[in-house]
BANU-490316 format. One line per field, with one value per residue: residue number from 1; residue in one letter; x, y, z of N, C-alpha, C, O in turn. Coordinates in steps of 0.05 Angstrom, whole numbers, always signed. Layout:
<rs>
num NUM | ... $
residu a | ... $
nx X | ... $
ny Y | ... $
nz Z | ... $
cax X | ... $
cay Y | ... $
caz Z | ... $
cx X | ... $
cy Y | ... $
cz Z | ... $
ox X | ... $
oy Y | ... $
oz Z | ... $
</rs>
This chain:
<rs>
num 1 | 2 | 3 | 4 | 5 | 6 | 7 | 8 | 9 | 10 | 11 | 12 | 13 | 14 | 15 | 16 | 17 | 18 | 19 | 20 | 21 | 22 | 23 | 24 | 25 | 26 | 27 | 28 | 29 | 30 | 31 | 32 | 33 | 34 | 35 | 36 | 37 | 38 | 39 | 40 | 41 | 42 | 43 | 44 | 45 | 46 | 47 | 48 | 49 | 50 | 51 | 52 | 53 | 54 | 55 | 56 | 57 | 58 | 59 | 60 | 61 | 62 | 63 $
residu m | h | s | s | e | s | v | n | l | n | l | l | n | k | f | i | k | d | k | i | k | a | k | e | a | v | f | d | t | p | t | g | i | l | s | k | r | n | g | f | s | g | i | p | e | i | i | k | q | t | e | e | e | v | i | v | l | f | k | k | p | i | k $
nx -52 | -50 | -48 | -46 | -32 | -43 | -49 | -38 | -5 | +38 | +59 | +72 | +112 | +150 | +162 | +184 | +229 | +255 | +274 | +238 | +204 | +156 | +111 | +106 | +104 | +55 | +17 | +24 | +1 | -56 | -100 | -82 | -78 | -132 | -151 | -124 | -146 | -196 | -191 | -161 | -107 | -72 | -19 | -8 | -25 | +12 | -9 | +2 | +56 | +84 | +120 | +80 | +32 | -3 | -29 | -62 | -80 | -112 | -114 | -149 | -122 | -102 | -135 $
ny -425 | -357 | -290 | -222 | -182 | -150 | -176 | -138 | -101 | -135 | -149 | -98 | -81 | -121 | -109 | -58 | -69 | -97 | -56 | -27 | +31 | +61 | +87 | +63 | +9 | +3 | -7 | -60 | -90 | -127 | -91 | -46 | -66 | -75 | -22 | +4 | -23 | -2 | +50 | +83 | +104 | +145 | +184 | +157 | +179 | +173 | +171 | +154 | +115 | +61 | +6 | -24 | -4 | +23 | +76 | +93 | +137 | +126 | +154 | +182 | +194 | +260 | +298 $
nz +270 | +283 | +262 | +280 | +246 | +183 | +116 | +77 | +105 | +120 | +70 | +48 | +84 | +73 | +19 | +24 | +54 | +14 | -15 | -47 | -64 | -20 | -42 | -90 | -77 | -50 | -88 | -100 | -62 | -38 | -30 | -57 | -110 | -122 | -116 | -158 | -202 | -200 | -217 | -184 | -192 | -186 | -155 | -93 | -26 | +30 | +92 | +144 | +167 | +195 | +224 | +246 | +227 | +172 | +135 | +78 | +27 | -31 | -95 | -151 | -216 | -234 | -282 $
cax -35 | -65 | -32 | -63 | -23 | -57 | -34 | -28 | +17 | +61 | +70 | +84 | +137 | +169 | +170 | +201 | +255 | +268 | +282 | +218 | +193 | +130 | +89 | +103 | +97 | +27 | +1 | +29 | -14 | -83 | -117 | -71 | -86 | -161 | -154 | -115 | -166 | -220 | -185 | -146 | -79 | -56 | +1 | -21 | -15 | +16 | -16 | +17 | +71 | +102 | +122 | +55 | +8 | +0 | -54 | -56 | -103 | -109 | -126 | -152 | -103 | -112 | -139 $
cay -402 | -332 | -265 | -198 | -164 | -155 | -184 | -114 | -91 | -153 | -147 | -72 | -81 | -137 | -95 | -36 | -82 | -104 | -31 | -15 | +55 | +56 | +97 | +43 | -17 | +1 | -18 | -89 | -102 | -133 | -67 | -29 | -78 | -69 | +7 | +11 | -34 | +15 | +76 | +99 | +99 | +169 | +182 | +154 | +195 | +157 | +188 | +143 | +90 | +50 | -24 | -36 | +8 | +41 | +88 | +103 | +148 | +122 | +176 | +180 | +213 | +287 | +299 $
caz +275 | +277 | +264 | +280 | +224 | +157 | +92 | +64 | +120 | +118 | +43 | +45 | +99 | +58 | -5 | +32 | +61 | -11 | -27 | -64 | -52 | -9 | -59 | -112 | -64 | -41 | -111 | -102 | -40 | -47 | -31 | -79 | -135 | -126 | -120 | -185 | -221 | -199 | -226 | -165 | -201 | -182 | -134 | -67 | -4 | +54 | +115 | +167 | +160 | +215 | +220 | +256 | +216 | +148 | +125 | +51 | +12 | -59 | -110 | -180 | -229 | -241 | -311 $
cx -51 | -46 | -51 | -55 | -38 | -38 | -22 | -4 | +42 | +75 | +84 | +111 | +158 | +180 | +189 | +228 | +270 | +275 | +263 | +206 | +164 | +108 | +86 | +93 | +68 | +9 | +5 | +15 | -42 | -101 | -108 | -79 | -115 | -165 | -146 | -135 | -191 | -214 | -169 | -116 | -61 | -35 | -12 | -8 | -12 | +13 | +0 | +31 | +90 | +104 | +96 | +30 | +15 | -28 | -48 | -82 | -97 | -125 | -129 | -133 | -117 | -113 | -131 $
cy -377 | -308 | -242 | -178 | -171 | -163 | -160 | -103 | -109 | -150 | -120 | -71 | -98 | -122 | -72 | -47 | -90 | -79 | -19 | +9 | +50 | +65 | +79 | +16 | -19 | -11 | -48 | -104 | -109 | -108 | -48 | -40 | -71 | -39 | +15 | +1 | -16 | +44 | +94 | +94 | +124 | +164 | +180 | +172 | +176 | +174 | +180 | +118 | +83 | +20 | -37 | -26 | +24 | +50 | +102 | +114 | +145 | +143 | +170 | +200 | +239 | +289 | +326 $
cz +266 | +281 | +263 | +258 | +198 | +136 | +79 | +78 | +118 | +91 | +39 | +60 | +85 | +34 | +2 | +40 | +36 | -28 | -48 | -50 | -43 | -28 | -84 | -100 | -57 | -63 | -115 | -79 | -51 | -49 | -53 | -106 | -142 | -131 | -148 | -206 | -222 | -204 | -207 | -170 | -198 | -160 | -107 | -46 | +20 | +78 | +140 | +159 | +182 | +209 | +229 | +243 | +191 | +141 | +99 | +39 | -18 | -74 | -139 | -192 | -235 | -271 | -321 $
ox -64 | -30 | -71 | -70 | -44 | -14 | +1 | +16 | +64 | +99 | +106 | +131 | +182 | +204 | +209 | +249 | +295 | +282 | +271 | +199 | +149 | +88 | +65 | +77 | +57 | -11 | -9 | +17 | -50 | -116 | -124 | -85 | -122 | -182 | -160 | -140 | -204 | -230 | -164 | -102 | -39 | -34 | -26 | +15 | -32 | +30 | +9 | +19 | +109 | +90 | +90 | +9 | +36 | -47 | -31 | -103 | -79 | -147 | -114 | -127 | -141 | -93 | -132 $
oy -377 | -307 | -241 | -159 | -194 | -159 | -160 | -96 | -99 | -149 | -119 | -61 | -90 | -122 | -67 | -34 | -91 | -82 | -4 | +7 | +37 | +50 | +80 | +3 | -41 | -23 | -60 | -128 | -97 | -105 | -36 | -24 | -63 | -31 | +30 | +15 | -15 | +62 | +117 | +83 | +124 | +143 | +198 | +179 | +164 | +191 | +197 | +101 | +98 | +10 | -59 | -38 | +38 | +35 | +119 | +101 | +158 | +150 | +155 | +221 | +240 | +282 | +331 $
oz +245 | +299 | +248 | +253 | +193 | +137 | +71 | +66 | +114 | +89 | +29 | +49 | +84 | +29 | -12 | +33 | +36 | -51 | -66 | -26 | -58 | -30 | -97 | -112 | -57 | -57 | -131 | -78 | -71 | -69 | -67 | -124 | -164 | -147 | -161 | -225 | -243 | -197 | -214 | -153 | -208 | -149 | -99 | -47 | +29 | +84 | +155 | +145 | +188 | +191 | +219 | +246 | +190 | +140 | +97 | +41 | -29 | -66 | -151 | -181 | -242 | -285 | -345 $
</rs>
């Protein structure tokens, strides 16, 4: 079985359906976890969000 959707997108859509805010849910995806580990724990900017695509800019916190 093959799916063209990414794990990140599937998880984000699930979290949003579970009523988690998108800006919080992005940190629970594989990419979000790695971003946070690498210091990108500031408020993310969601550039595009649809059921088929999400584009997120992870940011370092402002000091």
